[in-house]
C-alpha positions in Angstrom: 0.0 0.1 0.0 1.4 3.2 -1.1 1.4 5.8 2.0 2.4 9.3 -0.1 -0.1 11.5 -0.5 -1.0 12.4 -4.3 -0.3 16.2 -5.6 -4.1 16.7 -6.1 -4.7 15.8 -2.5 -2.3 17.7 -0.9 -3.5 20.5 -2.9 -6.8 20.0 -2.0 -5.8 20.1 1.6 -3.7 23.3 1.2 -6.7 25.0 -0.4 -9.1 23.6 2.5 -6.9 24.7 5.3 -6.7 28.2 3.4 -10.2 28.8 3.1 -10.8 27.9 7.1 -7.9 30.2 8.1 -9.5 32.8 5.6 -12.6 32.3 7.0 -11.7 32.3 10.6 -9.4 35.9 10.0 -12.7 37.5 8.1 -15.3 36.2 11.0 -12.4 37.9 13.7 -12.0 41.0 11.0 -15.8 41.5 11.2 -16.5 41.0 14.9 -13.8 43.8 15.2 -11.5 41.7 17.5 -8.4 44.2 17.1 -10.8 46.6 18.7 -11.0 45.2 22.0 -7.0 44.8 22.3 -6.9 48.7 23.1 -8.9 50.4 26.2 -11.2 52.4 24.0 -15.0 52.9 25.3 -15.5 53.3 21.2 -15.0 49.6 21.4 -17.6 49.1 23.7 -20.7 50.2 21.0 -19.2 47.7 18.4 -22.5 45.7 19.6 -25.6 47.6 19.4 -26.9 46.7 22.7 -23.8 48.5 24.5 -24.9 51.6 23.1 -27.2 53.2 26.2 -24.3 52.3 28.4 -21.9 53.9 26.4 -24.1 57.1 26.4 -24.9 57.5 30.0 -21.2 56.8 30.6 -20.6 59.5 28.3 -22.3 62.2 30.5 -21.4 60.6 33.8 -18.4 61.9 36.2 -16.5 59.1 35.3 -16.1 59.6 31.3 -13.3 62.3 32.7 -10.9 60.0 33.6 -11.9 56.2 33.2 -12.5 53.9 30.2 -14.8 50.7 30.6 -12.1 48.9 31.3 -11.0 50.4 34.6 -14.3 49.2 35.9 -15.1 45.9 34.6 -11.9 44.5 33.9 -9.2 42.6 36.2 -6.0 45.0 37.1 -3.9 42.2 39.3 -1.5 41.3 35.7 -2.2 41.3 32.2 -2.9 38.0 31.5 -5.7 38.5 33.9 -7.5 41.3 32.1 -7.2 40.1 28.2 -8.3 36.7 29.7 -11.3 38.3 31.2 -11.7 40.2 28.6 -11.6 36.9 25.7 -14.3 35.3 28.1 -16.5 37.9 28.4 -16.5 38.5 24.6 -16.8 35.3 24.2 -20.0 34.9 26.0 -21.6 38.2 24.5 -20.4 36.5 21.2 -22.5 33.7 21.9 -25.6 35.9 23.3 -25.9 37.7 20.6 -25.8 35.2 18.0 -28.4 33.0 20.1 -30.3 35.8 20.2 -30.6 35.3 24.3 -29.0 38.8 25.2 -31.5 40.9 27.5 -33.1 44.2 26.8 -31.5 45.2 30.3 -28.0 43.5 30.8 -27.1 42.6 34.7 -23.5 41.9 35.5 -22.8 38.3 36.2 -21.2 37.2 40.2 -17.8 37.5 38.0 -18.0 40.7 36.8 -19.8 42.2 40.2 -16.7 40.9 42.1 -14.6 42.6 39.6 -16.3 46.0 39.3 -16.3 45.9 43.2 -12.6 45.1 43.5 -12.2 48.3 40.9 -14.6 50.5 42.7 -12.3 49.9 46.2 -8.9 50.1 44.4 -10.0 53.8 42.8 -11.9 54.9 45.6 -9.3 53.6 48.4 -8.8 57.2 50.0 -12.7 57.8 50.0 -13.4 54.5 51.4 -10.7 54.4 54.1 -12.3 58.0 55.4 -15.6 56.6 55.2 -14.6 53.7 57.6 -12.5 56.1 59.7 -15.6 58.5 60.5 -18.1 55.6 61.0 -20.3 56.5 57.7 -19.3 53.0 56.5 -18.0 49.8 58.6 -15.2 47.8 57.2 -16.6 45.0 56.2 -19.0 47.1 54.0 -16.0 48.0 51.8 -15.3 44.4 51.7 -16.1 42.4 47.9 -18.8 40.3 48.9 -19.5 41.5 52.4 -22.4 43.9 53.3 -23.2 46.3 50.3 -21.8 46.7 46.6 -21.0 50.2 46.1 -23.9 50.2 43.7 -26.4 49.6 46.1 -26.2 52.7 47.4 -24.4 54.5 43.9 -27.0 53.2 41.5 -26.9 56.7 39.7 -23.1 56.7 39.1 -21.3 56.2 35.8 -24.9 54.8 33.8 -27.7 56.5 35.7 -29.5 53.3 37.0 -31.1 50.7 34.7 -30.4 50.7 30.8 -31.9 49.1 27.6 -31.9 49.7 24.2 -35.3 51.5 24.6 -33.9 53.9 27.4 -31.9 55.9 25.7 -33.0 55.7 21.6 -32.0 59.4 21.0 -28.5 59.0 22.5 -25.7 60.0 20.1 -23.2 56.9 20.4 -20.4 56.8 17.9 -21.7 53.0 16.5 -19.1 52.4 13.7 -19.6 51.7 10.5 -20.1 48.4 9.0 -17.2 46.3 8.1 -18.3 44.7 5.2 -17.2 46.4 2.1 -20.0 48.3 -0.2 -19.4 45.8 -3.0 -19.8 43.1 -0.9 -22.9 44.1 0.2 -24.4 45.5 -3.3 -23.7 41.6 -4.3 -25.8 40.3 -1.2 -28.3 42.5 -2.2 
């Protein structure tokens, strides 16, 4: 039995691998994966359901010195940051592609913990002052203990509950479609 692969089979295999690799790169390009490698808040509105959150963040006091990543991803190390972003992105993509995203997005427990850690990280001095003056006890400033920051500060950053219908006329810099015009014409 001759186990050598014929030239035509090699060619078909190379073409097939090229199509698979090219399709993968196209899929990642259409998802705008490259935008998520940075910290720009404009990347968050690649998905239309994030529009209300972007719009309300723009009008909050947090837009002057923070980005979405300052609050919504861990800051212990770069590997943890990008692993969390990738995991979150895959979950969001799955929900979007299966049409199971909610009108009003709520943080899952792992995201809530990250957000709380970041509140404490950025506002350490304020938390320390509140503990010293007795306004808040120490347990309330610890992650998972007592109240979360947003229990009292619900309106901070995103202005309370948001949904696609809560900010219908918000000016949000939605990105243009990555699909070339010539391809759009062919698809019509």
